[in-house]
LUMDOLO-759062 format. One record per residue: residue number from 1; x, y, z of N, C-alpha, C in turn; chain. Coordinates in Angstrom, 3 decimals, always signed. Layout:
! LUMDOLO-759062
R   num       n.xx       n.yy       n.zz      ca.xx      ca.yy      ca.zz       c.xx       c.yy       c.zz   cadena
R   NUM          X          Y          Z          X          Y          Z          X          Y          Z        A
...
//
This chain:
! LUMDOLO-759062
R   num       n.xx       n.yy       n.zz      ca.xx      ca.yy      ca.zz       c.xx       c.yy       c.zz   cadena
R     1    -58.409    +48.054     -2.488    -58.299    +47.938     -1.048    -58.050    +49.321     -0.451        A
R     2    -58.687    +49.570     +0.686    -58.580    +50.874     +1.326    -58.181    +50.689     +2.783        A
R     3    -57.202    +51.458     +3.226    -56.810    +51.580     +4.627    -55.786    +52.700     +4.689        A
R     4    -55.495    +53.167     +5.871    -54.515    +54.238     +6.020    -53.150    +53.843     +5.451        A
R     5    -52.601    +52.661     +5.782    -51.301    +52.301     +5.204    -51.315    +52.200     +3.678        A
R     6    -52.380    +51.626     +3.121    -52.458    +51.479     +1.672    -52.492    +52.846     +0.992        A
R     7    -53.283    +53.768     +1.534    -53.387    +55.097     +0.935    -52.059    +55.841     +1.024        A
R     8    -51.398    +55.775     +2.172    -50.096    +56.448     +2.315    -49.096    +55.869     +1.327        A
R     9    -49.050    +54.552     +1.209    -48.097    +53.931     +0.285    -48.397    +54.284     -1.167        A
R    10    -49.672    +54.489     -1.518    -50.015    +54.873     -2.886    -49.584    +56.306     -3.200        A
R    11    -49.488    +57.145     -2.172    -49.097    +58.536     -2.390    -47.591    +58.715     -2.565        A
R    12    -46.824    +57.710     -2.173    -45.362    +57.784     -2.213    -44.860    +57.213     -3.534        A
R    13    -43.808    +57.801     -4.094    -43.241    +57.236     -5.331    -42.815    +55.774     -5.137        A
R    14    -42.878    +55.006     -6.203    -42.573    +53.570     -6.146    -41.210    +53.296     -5.525        A
R    15    -40.226    +54.124     -5.807    -38.871    +53.885     -5.299    -38.810    +53.946     -3.776        A
R    16    -39.703    +54.714     -3.154    -39.674    +54.872     -1.696    -40.620    +53.931     -0.954        A
R    17    -41.502    +53.255     -1.660    -42.521    +52.430     -1.000    -41.927    +51.333     -0.130        A
R    18    -40.912    +50.652     -0.624    -40.304    +49.583     +0.168    -39.609    +50.134     +1.407        A
R    19    -39.102    +51.333     +1.321    -38.392    +51.941     +2.452    -39.363    +52.323     +3.571        A
R    20    -40.523    +52.864     +3.205    -41.439    +53.340     +4.252    -42.552    +52.354     +4.594        A
R    21    -42.598    +51.224     +3.917    -43.669    +50.252     +4.163    -43.725    +49.828     +5.634        A
R    22    -42.601    +49.440     +6.203    -42.593    +48.969     +7.596    -42.963    +50.089     +8.559        A
R    23    -42.394    +51.305     +8.448    -42.828    +52.370     +9.364    -44.321    +52.712     +9.254        A
R    24    -44.877    +52.661     +8.055    -46.296    +52.965     +7.872    -47.153    +51.901     +8.551        A
R    25    -46.799    +50.639     +8.372    -47.571    +49.580     +9.023    -47.338    +49.571    +10.535        A
R    26    -46.162    +49.983    +10.990    -45.937    +50.129    +12.434    -46.810    +51.247    +13.009        A
R    27    -46.996    +52.306    +12.237    -47.897    +53.380    +12.669    -49.322    +52.847    +12.796        A
R    28    -49.756    +52.045    +11.824    -51.093    +51.446    +11.896    -51.202    +50.518    +13.103        A
R    29    -50.154    +49.780    +13.391    -50.127    +48.937    +14.587    -50.241    +49.799    +15.841        A
R    30    -49.546    +50.945    +15.844    -49.640    +51.874    +16.979    -51.062    +52.383    +17.178        A
R    31    -51.749    +52.697    +16.079    -53.145    +53.112    +16.183    -54.006    +51.999    +16.784        A
R    32    -53.751    +50.767    +16.348    -54.507    +49.629    +16.885    -54.248    +49.454    +18.370        A
R    33    -52.993    +49.557    +18.774    -52.652    +49.415    +20.192    -53.237    +50.553    +21.023        A
R    34    -53.298    +51.744    +20.447    -53.916    +52.880    +21.137    -55.405    +52.609    +21.365        A
R    35    -56.075    +52.099    +20.349    -57.503    +51.761    +20.490    -57.694    +50.664    +21.536        A
R    36    -56.789    +49.695    +21.541    -56.864    +48.631    +22.543    -56.658    +49.191    +23.948        A
R    37    -55.702    +50.088    +24.102    -55.425    +50.702    +25.407    -56.626    +51.516    +25.900        A
R    38    -57.229    +52.308    +25.010    -58.398    +53.101    +25.397    -59.557    +52.172    +25.759        A
R    39    -59.736    +51.120    +24.983    -60.809    +50.161    +25.276    -60.585    +49.493    +26.631        A
R    40    -59.361    +49.148    +26.913    -59.039    +48.531    +28.207    -59.357    +49.490    +29.350        A
R    41    -59.000    +50.758    +29.192    -59.295    +51.769    +30.219    -60.799    +51.925    +30.414        A
R    42    -61.545    +51.933    +29.325    -63.001    +52.076    +29.423    -63.594    +50.870    +30.148        A
R    43    -63.130    +49.681    +29.821    -63.650    +48.486    +30.486    -63.307    +48.466    +31.974        A
R    44    -62.170    +49.038    +32.351    -61.771    +49.072    +33.759    -62.520    +50.114    +34.583        A
R    45    -62.942    +51.211    +33.960    -63.461    +52.329    +34.744    -64.956    +52.564    +34.647        A
R    46    -65.645    +51.938    +33.739    -67.068    +52.231    +33.540    -67.924    +50.985    +33.731        A
R    47    -69.202    +51.233    +33.910    -70.129    +50.114    +34.029    -70.340    +49.448    +32.672        A
R    48    -70.818    +48.205    +32.685    -70.955    +47.410    +31.461    -71.933    +48.015    +30.459        A
R    49    -72.970    +48.691    +30.938    -73.956    +49.243    +30.007    -73.350    +50.328    +29.128        A
R    50    -72.303    +50.986    +29.610    -71.593    +51.984    +28.808    -70.364    +51.383    +28.142        A
R    51    -69.617    +50.563    +28.862    -68.310    +50.098    +28.405    -68.395    +49.193    +27.183        A
R    52    -69.295    +48.250    +27.178    -69.343    +47.284    +26.067    -69.717    +47.967    +24.748        A
R    53    -70.776    +48.789    +24.696    -71.035    +49.488    +23.423    -69.910    +50.458    +23.037        A
R    54    -69.286    +51.089    +24.026    -68.191    +52.021    +23.726    -67.017    +51.283    +23.096        A
R    55    -66.658    +50.140    +23.644    -65.543    +49.361    +23.097    -65.898    +48.823    +21.710        A
R    56    -67.138    +48.410    +21.510    -67.555    +47.955    +20.176    -67.447    +49.073    +19.149        A
R    57    -67.874    +50.279    +19.507    -67.804    +51.382    +18.544    -66.358    +51.747    +18.233        A
R    58    -65.494    +51.714    +19.234    -64.076    +52.007    +18.989    -63.481    +50.955    +18.053        A
R    59    -63.786    +49.686    +18.308    -63.272    +48.620    +17.452    -63.759    +48.723    +16.024        A
R    60    -65.029    +49.033    +15.859    -65.584    +49.166    +14.508    -64.963    +50.367    +13.798        A
R    61    -64.705    +51.440    +14.537    -64.171    +52.653    +13.921    -62.691    +52.528    +13.558        A
R    62    -61.906    +51.806    +14.348    -60.460    +51.720    +14.064    -60.150    +50.689    +12.988        A
R    63    -60.946    +49.656    +12.898    -60.636    +48.558    +11.988    -60.419    +48.988    +10.532        A
R    64    -61.293    +49.790     +9.940    -61.047    +50.143     +8.533    -59.849    +51.067     +8.332        A
R    65    -59.387    +51.726     +9.387    -58.199    +52.565     +9.240    -56.931    +51.725     +9.158        A
R    66    -56.880    +50.618     +9.866    -55.624    +49.880     +9.972    -55.592    +48.573     +9.185        A
R    67    -56.741    +48.027     +8.811    -56.793    +46.760     +8.081    -57.319    +47.031     +6.673        A
R    68    -56.585    +46.631     +5.639    -57.088    +46.827     +4.276    -58.431    +46.113     +4.085        A
R    69    -59.339    +46.778     +3.416    -60.687    +46.247     +3.233    -61.254    +46.752     +1.915        A
R    70    -62.366    +46.175     +1.522    -63.064    +46.621     +0.324    -64.118    +47.653     +0.702        A
R    71    -64.561    +48.417     -0.257    -65.503    +49.506     -0.027    -66.804    +49.036     +0.616        A
R    72    -67.225    +47.824     +0.347    -68.474    +47.303     +0.887    -68.450    +47.225     +2.412        A
R    73    -67.265    +47.147     +2.995    -67.114    +47.030     +4.453    -67.874    +48.133     +5.182        A
R    74    -67.759    +49.372     +4.716    -68.410    +50.489     +5.398    -69.924    +50.334     +5.428        A
R    75    -70.502    +49.859     +4.332    -71.950    +49.696     +4.318    -72.421    +48.690     +5.342        A
R    76    -71.711    +47.584     +5.451    -72.178    +46.540     +6.357    -71.858    +46.843     +7.812        A
R    77    -70.634    +47.189     +8.126    -70.232    +47.354     +9.523    -70.679    +48.700    +10.097        A
R    78    -70.607    +49.752     +9.319    -70.995    +51.039     +9.872    -72.508    +51.182    +10.007        A
R    79    -73.263    +50.348     +9.338    -74.697    +50.294     +9.614    -74.914    +49.767    +11.024        A
R    80    -74.145    +48.761    +11.406    -74.181    +48.257    +12.780    -73.770    +49.343    +13.770        A
R    81    -72.761    +50.112    +13.424    -72.319    +51.204    +14.289    -73.411    +52.257    +14.466        A
R    82    -74.118    +52.573    +13.401    -75.222    +53.528    +13.492    -76.299    +53.015    +14.439        A
R    83    -76.600    +51.726    +14.358    -77.596    +51.135    +15.260    -77.115    +51.208    +16.702        A
R    84    -75.849    +50.863    +16.946    -75.307    +50.904    +18.310    -75.369    +52.322    +18.865        A
R    85    -74.945    +53.295    +18.078    -74.903    +54.677    +18.564    -76.289    +55.266    +18.781        A
R    86    -77.273    +54.828    +18.019    -78.589    +55.446    +18.160    -79.540    +54.663    +19.061        A
R    87    -79.345    +53.375    +19.223    -80.298    +52.579    +19.998    -79.837    +52.219    +21.404        A
R    88    -78.530    +52.232    +21.656    -78.020    +51.940    +23.001    -78.234    +53.177    +23.864        A
R    89    -78.572    +52.980    +25.116    -78.766    +54.105    +26.034    -77.411    +54.547    +26.561        A
R    90    -76.886    +55.632    +26.012    -75.618    +56.214    +26.427    -75.882    +57.241    +27.518        A
R    91    -74.850    +57.647    +28.246    -75.036    +58.791    +29.144    -75.514    +59.993    +28.321        A
R    92    -76.400    +60.782    +28.892    -77.036    +61.882    +28.160    -76.023    +62.815    +27.502        A
R    93    -74.887    +62.997    +28.143    -73.845    +63.876    +27.612    -73.367    +63.413    +26.230        A
R    94    -73.361    +62.112    +26.011    -72.834    +61.575    +24.763    -73.900    +61.152    +23.758        A
R    95    -75.100    +60.895    +24.209    -76.151    +60.331    +23.361    -76.368    +61.132    +22.076        A
R    96    -76.652    +62.395    +22.213    -76.959    +63.214    +21.039    -75.758    +63.330    +20.115        A
R    97    -74.585    +63.532    +20.692    -73.391    +63.691    +19.862    -73.051    +62.423    +19.093        A
R    98    -73.253    +61.270    +19.696    -72.967    +60.018    +18.998    -73.955    +59.775    +17.860        A
R    99    -75.202    +60.094    +18.071    -76.197    +59.927    +17.001    -75.881    +60.871    +15.843        A
R   100    -75.568    +62.124    +16.135    -75.226    +63.091    +15.083    -73.967    +62.645    +14.343        A
R   101    -72.957    +62.196    +15.094    -71.720    +61.735    +14.465    -71.978    +60.519    +13.571        A
R   102    -72.796    +59.600    +14.014    -73.110    +58.414    +13.216    -73.805    +58.785    +11.915        A
R   103    -74.771    +59.674    +12.010    -75.471    +60.104    +10.793    -74.546    +60.882     +9.871        A
R   104    -73.671    +61.704    +10.452    -72.690    +62.434     +9.631    -71.822    +61.448     +8.851        A
R   105    -71.353    +60.409     +9.548    -70.509    +59.432     +8.871    -71.283    +58.699     +7.781        A
R   106    -72.480    +58.269     +8.086    -73.271    +57.523     +7.114    -73.556    +58.375     +5.874        A
R   107    -73.933    +59.623     +6.077    -74.226    +60.512     +4.941    -72.958    +60.798     +4.140        A
R   108    -71.825    +61.069     +4.830    -70.601    +61.345     +4.082    -70.119    +60.119     +3.322        A
R   109    -70.295    +58.932     +3.914    -69.898    +57.736     +3.182    -70.808    +57.514     +1.983        A
R   110    -72.089    +57.745     +2.142    -73.015    +57.607     +1.016    -72.657    +58.569     -0.114        A
R   111    -72.329    +59.807     +0.237    -71.915    +60.775     -0.788    -70.632    +60.325     -1.484        A
R   112    -69.688    +59.823     -0.692    -68.447    +59.298     -1.278    -68.762    +58.164     -2.248        A
R   113    -69.645    +57.256     -1.856    -69.973    +56.111     -2.696    -70.658    +56.552     -3.996        A
R   114    -71.516    +57.553     -3.907    -72.154    +58.080     -5.121    -71.094    +58.658     -6.055        A
R   115    -70.154    +59.435     -5.505    -69.072    +59.979     -6.334    -68.225    +58.862     -6.932        A
R   116    -67.957    +57.836     -6.144    -67.123    +56.717     -6.581    -67.765    +55.961     -7.740        A
R   117    -69.078    +55.874     -7.756    -69.775    +55.096     -8.781    -70.301    +55.920     -9.938        A
R   118    -69.951    +57.187     -9.997    -70.415    +58.035    -11.100    -69.223    +58.542    -11.884        A
R   119    -69.498    +59.460    -12.776    -68.420    +60.019    -13.592    -67.475    +60.903    -12.771        A
R   120    -67.858    +61.232    -11.550    -66.999    +62.059    -10.692    -65.999    +61.201     -9.906        A
R   121    -65.677    +60.050    -10.431    -64.805    +59.102     -9.724    -63.428    +59.684     -9.418        A
R   122    -62.924    +60.592    -10.245    -61.608    +61.172     -9.986    -61.604    +62.013     -8.707        A
R   123    -62.756    +62.480     -8.270    -62.864    +63.224     -7.010    -62.819    +62.262     -5.821        A
R   124    -63.400    +61.094     -5.966    -63.536    +60.132     -4.870    -62.284    +59.279     -4.734        A
R   125    -61.185    +59.895     -4.357    -59.946    +59.172     -4.135    -59.997    +58.442     -2.795        A
R   126    -59.296    +57.326     -2.656    -59.308    +56.579     -1.390    -58.848    +57.415     -0.192        A
R   127    -57.968    +58.359     -0.428    -57.497    +59.218     +0.664    -58.614    +60.017     +1.314        A
R   128    -59.608    +60.403     +0.532    -60.742    +61.146     +1.078    -61.542    +60.254     +2.026        A
R   129    -61.766    +59.007     +1.626    -62.494    +58.085     +2.490    -61.717    +57.815     +3.781        A
R   130    -60.407    +57.629     +3.676    -59.587    +57.407     +4.871    -59.612    +58.645     +5.766        A
R   131    -59.604    +59.827     +5.175    -59.696    +61.061     +5.960    -61.030    +61.131     +6.702        A
R   132    -62.119    +60.783     +6.034    -63.436    +60.758     +6.688    -63.421    +59.775     +7.857        A
R   133    -62.839    +58.586     +7.636    -62.782    +57.581     +8.701    -61.910    +58.044     +9.865        A
R   134    -60.805    +58.733     +9.561    -59.919    +59.219    +10.624    -60.601    +60.306    +11.446        A
R   135    -61.307    +61.213    +10.791    -62.049    +62.259    +11.509    -63.131    +61.624    +12.378        A
R   136    -63.825    +60.648    +11.825    -64.852    +59.952    +12.590    -64.253    +59.293    +13.827        A
R   137    -63.130    +58.601    +13.662    -62.493    +57.910    +14.782    -62.063    +58.913    +15.855        A
R   138    -61.459    +60.015    +15.444    -61.024    +61.038    +16.396    -62.213    +61.618    +17.162        A
R   139    -63.275    +61.972    +16.459    -64.463    +62.530    +17.120    -65.127    +61.495    +18.032        A
R   140    -65.159    +60.243    +17.603    -65.728    +59.186    +18.424    -64.976    +59.062    +19.745        A
R   141    -63.650    +59.068    +19.684    -62.863    +58.984    +20.922    -63.112    +60.183    +21.818        A
R   142    -63.203    +61.361    +21.237    -63.435    +62.550    +22.072    -64.815    +62.522    +22.715        A
R   143    -65.812    +61.982    +22.040    -67.153    +61.899    +22.619    -67.204    +60.822    +23.705        A
R   144    -66.641    +59.662    +23.433    -66.677    +58.572    +24.411    -65.888    +58.932    +25.665        A
R   145    -64.796    +59.676    +25.504    -63.968    +60.036    +26.651    -64.454    +61.286    +27.376        A
R   146    -65.625    +61.797    +26.991    -66.157    +62.975    +27.680    -66.394    +62.656    +29.145        A
R   147    -66.186    +63.642    +29.967    -66.382    +63.453    +31.404    -67.848    +63.200    +31.690        A
R   148    -68.100    +62.142    +32.447    -69.466    +61.867    +32.866    -69.768    +62.719    +34.098        A
R   149    -70.987    +63.254    +34.235    -71.299    +64.085    +35.399    -71.243    +63.269    +36.681        A
R   150    -70.775    +63.911    +37.762    -70.722    +63.188    +39.033    -72.093    +63.211    +39.704        A
R   151    -72.206    +62.524    +40.835    -73.487    +62.326    +41.499    -74.119    +63.655    +41.923        A
R   152    -73.315    +64.610    +42.423    -73.887    +65.882    +42.876    -74.437    +66.687    +41.702        A
R   153    -73.773    +66.605    +40.544    -74.293    +67.311    +39.362    -75.617    +66.699    +38.912        A
R   154    -75.709    +65.368    +38.965    -76.964    +64.714    +38.578    -78.079    +65.057    +39.531        A
R   155    -77.787    +65.136    +40.823    -78.810    +65.484    +41.810    -79.274    +66.929    +41.624        A
R   156    -78.349    +67.828    +41.296    -78.741    +69.226    +41.110    -79.589    +69.406    +39.852        A
R   157    -79.339    +68.578    +38.820    -80.138    +68.646    +37.600    -81.564    +68.172    +37.843        A
R   158    -81.735    +67.172    +38.706    -83.059    +66.611    +38.927    -83.924    +67.512    +39.805        A
R   159    -83.330    +68.468    +40.493    -84.120    +69.361    +41.369    -84.643    +70.560    +40.662        A
//
């Protein structure tokens, strides 16, 4: 099983695991609530054509960090994320960055999976996968929260 809490607990000596278990899972709960808060803000301030795919991508990206899952999860759900990021019409400011980020994640996960299933398994520790997912989630939030151009900027671009 892989998730941020599971990886942190595996790194701690057995004697300390029971002591830090609740704070680690509370941190994961905090991450979930943060994603919920950002999603709520996006739904309140943006049009549906942007808000619904944005909230879906945030939900897909945060879930493997906070909920223990099996390795197969990334193949199935992040394939959906790649489709959402590349096929949905995003504001131009975010479109290219989301497609590049999606492909980066897919390629890095594929490389991780190859290492995991070969003799290089000692390199493919769960912490590396969680780190990749955390970087992806952070970059996704920064791209989605990018300032959208205002009406005067759009008019000046079209002239």
